[in-house]
PLY file of the C-alpha trace (Angstrom):
ply
format ascii 1.0
element vertex 279
property float x
property float y
property float z
element edge 278
property int vertex1
property int vertex2
end_header
8.28 -26.84 -0.65
11.20 -24.98 -2.14
12.55 -26.90 -5.08
16.13 -28.15 -4.83
18.05 -29.05 -7.97
18.34 -32.86 -8.19
21.83 -33.95 -7.14
24.25 -36.33 -8.77
22.38 -39.49 -7.74
19.43 -38.32 -9.79
21.67 -37.93 -12.81
22.90 -41.49 -12.41
19.40 -42.79 -11.76
17.80 -41.27 -14.81
19.05 -40.85 -18.35
16.17 -38.76 -19.73
15.76 -34.99 -19.33
12.82 -33.60 -17.41
9.71 -33.38 -19.57
8.05 -30.01 -19.60
4.40 -29.09 -19.45
4.17 -29.44 -23.20
4.16 -33.20 -22.73
1.24 -33.22 -20.27
-1.23 -34.53 -22.85
-4.52 -36.32 -22.18
-4.58 -40.10 -21.77
-6.60 -40.72 -24.90
-3.80 -40.43 -27.42
-1.32 -42.69 -25.66
-4.15 -45.03 -24.73
-4.86 -45.36 -28.42
-1.25 -46.26 -29.04
-1.39 -49.05 -26.50
-4.72 -50.28 -27.85
-3.35 -50.39 -31.36
-0.36 -52.36 -30.14
-2.68 -54.93 -28.57
-4.77 -55.12 -31.73
-1.60 -55.81 -33.67
-0.84 -58.71 -31.35
2.08 -56.97 -29.65
2.75 -55.01 -26.52
5.20 -52.35 -25.49
8.52 -54.12 -25.05
10.39 -54.28 -21.78
12.96 -51.83 -23.17
10.21 -49.38 -24.09
8.54 -49.89 -20.72
11.84 -48.96 -19.05
12.23 -45.83 -21.18
8.66 -44.73 -20.47
9.23 -45.31 -16.76
12.51 -43.41 -16.79
10.79 -40.37 -18.28
7.92 -40.51 -15.80
10.42 -40.89 -12.95
12.27 -37.84 -14.26
9.03 -35.87 -14.07
8.54 -36.97 -10.46
12.07 -35.86 -9.65
11.30 -32.53 -11.29
8.60 -31.98 -8.67
10.61 -33.29 -5.72
14.30 -34.24 -5.89
15.92 -37.08 -4.04
16.91 -36.61 -0.41
20.61 -35.73 -0.28
21.64 -38.68 1.85
23.57 -41.37 -0.05
23.52 -43.77 2.91
19.73 -43.54 3.22
19.28 -44.00 -0.53
21.51 -47.10 -0.47
19.56 -48.53 2.43
16.19 -48.11 0.70
17.63 -49.56 -2.50
19.01 -52.55 -0.60
15.61 -53.29 0.94
13.80 -52.76 -2.35
16.13 -54.87 -4.45
16.01 -57.71 -1.92
12.23 -57.70 -2.30
12.44 -57.80 -6.10
14.51 -60.99 -5.96
11.36 -62.70 -4.70
9.17 -61.58 -7.62
8.49 -62.69 -11.18
10.58 -59.83 -12.63
13.86 -59.78 -10.71
15.85 -58.84 -13.82
14.28 -55.41 -14.33
16.77 -52.61 -13.57
15.00 -51.76 -10.33
15.72 -48.33 -8.82
14.43 -47.00 -5.51
14.61 -43.52 -4.05
13.43 -41.26 -1.24
11.86 -38.04 -2.50
12.61 -34.87 -0.56
9.07 -33.80 0.26
6.97 -33.84 3.39
3.99 -35.22 1.47
2.86 -38.68 2.57
2.94 -40.94 -0.46
4.79 -43.53 -2.53
4.97 -43.94 -6.29
5.94 -46.48 -8.91
6.66 -46.04 -12.61
6.87 -48.68 -15.36
10.16 -50.46 -15.77
11.13 -50.69 -12.11
11.14 -47.18 -10.63
9.86 -46.92 -7.06
9.84 -43.85 -4.81
8.76 -43.20 -1.24
8.47 -39.68 0.12
10.41 -38.48 3.14
7.06 -37.61 4.74
5.86 -41.21 4.61
9.24 -42.74 5.47
9.45 -40.74 8.70
6.05 -42.08 9.79
7.15 -45.70 9.51
8.44 -47.69 12.48
10.44 -50.59 11.06
12.16 -52.05 8.04
9.23 -54.45 7.67
6.87 -51.49 7.26
9.23 -49.97 4.67
9.29 -53.34 2.89
5.49 -53.46 2.91
5.22 -50.04 1.26
7.88 -50.83 -1.33
6.34 -54.25 -2.05
2.98 -52.58 -2.75
4.64 -50.30 -5.30
6.66 -53.18 -6.76
3.37 -54.99 -7.36
2.14 -52.08 -9.51
5.19 -52.53 -11.74
4.82 -56.31 -11.89
1.21 -56.04 -13.03
1.92 -53.09 -15.36
-0.94 -51.17 -13.76
0.10 -47.78 -15.11
0.37 -48.96 -18.70
-2.97 -50.75 -18.41
-4.60 -47.66 -16.89
-3.49 -45.50 -19.81
-4.94 -48.00 -22.25
-8.19 -48.37 -20.30
-8.82 -44.63 -20.22
-8.41 -44.22 -23.96
-11.23 -43.70 -26.45
-11.16 -46.02 -29.43
-11.51 -43.17 -31.92
-8.13 -41.63 -31.08
-5.25 -43.74 -32.37
-1.61 -43.05 -33.15
0.98 -45.02 -35.02
2.29 -47.64 -32.59
5.58 -47.77 -34.44
6.47 -44.38 -32.98
6.66 -45.99 -29.57
7.02 -49.73 -30.00
9.58 -49.82 -32.81
11.77 -46.74 -32.52
14.89 -46.69 -30.37
15.20 -42.90 -30.32
14.39 -42.08 -26.71
13.90 -38.40 -27.56
11.23 -38.91 -30.23
8.01 -36.94 -29.87
5.71 -39.94 -29.45
7.73 -41.28 -26.55
7.60 -37.89 -24.86
3.82 -37.87 -25.25
3.66 -41.27 -23.60
5.74 -39.96 -20.70
3.56 -36.90 -20.29
0.36 -38.90 -20.40
1.71 -41.41 -17.91
2.64 -38.65 -15.50
-0.98 -37.46 -15.45
-1.97 -40.71 -13.73
-0.34 -39.60 -10.47
-2.95 -36.86 -10.11
-5.84 -39.13 -11.12
-4.85 -42.34 -9.38
-5.17 -45.96 -10.46
-8.35 -48.00 -10.23
-9.24 -49.06 -6.71
-9.02 -52.70 -7.79
-5.38 -52.11 -8.80
-4.63 -50.72 -5.35
-6.29 -53.65 -3.62
-4.39 -56.09 -5.83
-1.10 -54.33 -5.03
-1.88 -54.66 -1.32
-2.55 -58.38 -1.68
0.59 -58.96 -3.71
2.63 -56.70 -1.45
2.07 -58.74 1.70
2.99 -61.93 -0.18
6.19 -60.41 -1.62
7.17 -59.16 1.84
6.54 -62.58 3.39
8.59 -64.31 0.70
11.46 -61.92 1.39
11.40 -62.78 5.09
9.50 -59.78 6.45
6.45 -59.70 8.66
3.55 -59.43 6.16
1.38 -57.74 8.79
3.64 -54.67 8.62
1.72 -53.30 5.62
-1.58 -53.42 7.53
0.29 -51.64 10.34
1.20 -48.86 7.90
-2.43 -48.61 6.83
-3.43 -48.29 10.49
-0.99 -45.38 10.78
-2.49 -43.76 7.68
-5.98 -44.31 9.03
-5.15 -42.02 11.97
-4.04 -39.12 9.75
-6.53 -36.32 9.23
-7.68 -36.61 5.58
-7.66 -32.81 5.43
-3.94 -32.72 6.24
-2.35 -31.14 3.16
0.57 -33.58 3.30
-1.89 -36.46 2.90
-4.14 -34.86 0.29
-2.81 -36.58 -2.85
-2.73 -40.07 -1.36
-6.22 -39.60 0.07
-7.46 -38.46 -3.35
-5.82 -41.23 -5.39
-6.18 -44.27 -3.12
-9.04 -46.11 -1.43
-9.37 -45.18 2.22
-7.03 -46.90 4.64
-10.08 -48.36 6.39
-11.31 -50.01 3.19
-7.83 -51.27 2.34
-7.50 -52.79 5.79
-10.89 -54.45 5.49
-9.99 -55.92 2.09
-6.60 -57.15 3.29
-8.09 -58.72 6.37
-10.56 -60.64 4.22
-7.70 -61.85 2.00
-5.09 -62.62 4.64
-7.28 -64.10 7.34
-5.08 -66.60 9.17
-3.23 -67.69 6.05
-0.12 -65.63 6.81
-0.13 -65.99 10.59
2.88 -68.30 10.52
4.92 -65.52 8.89
3.94 -62.95 11.51
7.16 -63.41 13.49
9.45 -62.77 10.57
11.87 -59.85 10.40
10.77 -56.48 11.73
14.17 -54.78 11.46
13.14 -51.93 13.75
16.64 -51.25 15.10
18.23 -51.30 11.64
15.48 -49.01 10.34
16.02 -46.49 13.11
19.76 -46.56 12.56
19.38 -45.62 8.90
16.30 -43.39 8.95
16.70 -41.66 12.34
20.48 -41.52 12.90
21.61 -39.45 15.85
0 1
1 2
2 3
3 4
4 5
5 6
6 7
7 8
8 9
9 10
10 11
11 12
12 13
13 14
14 15
15 16
16 17
17 18
18 19
19 20
20 21
21 22
22 23
23 24
24 25
25 26
26 27
27 28
28 29
29 30
30 31
31 32
32 33
33 34
34 35
35 36
36 37
37 38
38 39
39 40
40 41
41 42
42 43
43 44
44 45
45 46
46 47
47 48
48 49
49 50
50 51
51 52
52 53
53 54
54 55
55 56
56 57
57 58
58 59
59 60
60 61
61 62
62 63
63 64
64 65
65 66
66 67
67 68
68 69
69 70
70 71
71 72
72 73
73 74
74 75
75 76
76 77
77 78
78 79
79 80
80 81
81 82
82 83
83 84
84 85
85 86
86 87
87 88
88 89
89 90
90 91
91 92
92 93
93 94
94 95
95 96
96 97
97 98
98 99
99 100
100 101
101 102
102 103
103 104
104 105
105 106
106 107
107 108
108 109
109 110
110 111
111 112
112 113
113 114
114 115
115 116
116 117
117 118
118 119
119 120
120 121
121 122
122 123
123 124
124 125
125 126
126 127
127 128
128 129
129 130
130 131
131 132
132 133
133 134
134 135
135 136
136 137
137 138
138 139
139 140
140 141
141 142
142 143
143 144
144 145
145 146
146 147
147 148
148 149
149 150
150 151
151 152
152 153
153 154
154 155
155 156
156 157
157 158
158 159
159 160
160 161
161 162
162 163
163 164
164 165
165 166
166 167
167 168
168 169
169 170
170 171
171 172
172 173
173 174
174 175
175 176
176 177
177 178
178 179
179 180
180 181
181 182
182 183
183 184
184 185
185 186
186 187
187 188
188 189
189 190
190 191
191 192
192 193
193 194
194 195
195 196
196 197
197 198
198 199
199 200
200 201
201 202
202 203
203 204
204 205
205 206
206 207
207 208
208 209
209 210
210 211
211 212
212 213
213 214
214 215
215 216
216 217
217 218
218 219
219 220
220 221
221 222
222 223
223 224
224 225
225 226
226 227
227 228
228 229
229 230
230 231
231 232
232 233
233 234
234 235
235 236
236 237
237 238
238 239
239 240
240 241
241 242
242 243
243 244
244 245
245 246
246 247
247 248
248 249
249 250
250 251
251 252
252 253
253 254
254 255
255 256
256 257
257 258
258 259
259 260
260 261
261 262
262 263
263 264
264 265
265 266
266 267
267 268
268 269
269 270
270 271
271 272
272 273
273 274
274 275
275 276
276 277
277 278
């Protein structure tokens, strides 16, 4: 896809410059930082989590800018922020965006950054399905899966001074940029399968709490299941996530009949079509 310079919404959304390839370091160093923080009885603060996430989000926007449609971006933000009001972290500065790429995927970054690609959005059929996808990504942020994954992949012998990340307010310092680069690498590797399954389980609950049909996320997985895994637009999601079939099986075992009474909640198909497929 031909790269388009991110437009003004991107500038408002993110306050950090794009990180170059020099920051694409291995996970061991930043993992050591996080391990040292835990050993010291502390964790990366919410403010630091937000700065790390902003830098990672900037890297994602460097690969694919936001769709130039303010009305569509507002709509996705409205749906996403409504969902976050029904979570344990409603006060994070949540930001949602549609990336201008035909790839089929969705991403989250620490601190409340959530993106869905145009390619995936156009394959959805209702606002409830959009809510299911966003709720899955919101769950990754709630459980801090990306920060935990960096820590888990680290080797104990490689440590860095945690003060460079956990105590400094300078958002342009070198250690913070290394964190951002290392975090960005996770999008090519993927999270643990257990993290993805947990995000599915939490996602249907968040959607139900917000008044949406929780079975919309399984409907999205059924759509993904029909896509040829060799389709280049689907390649990254197929590589970094459990198969749709396995995710459906796991969700079915979890949901059973427990959420049946929420199955008639909002679908929002007409509203979705009006915003995503305007004539």
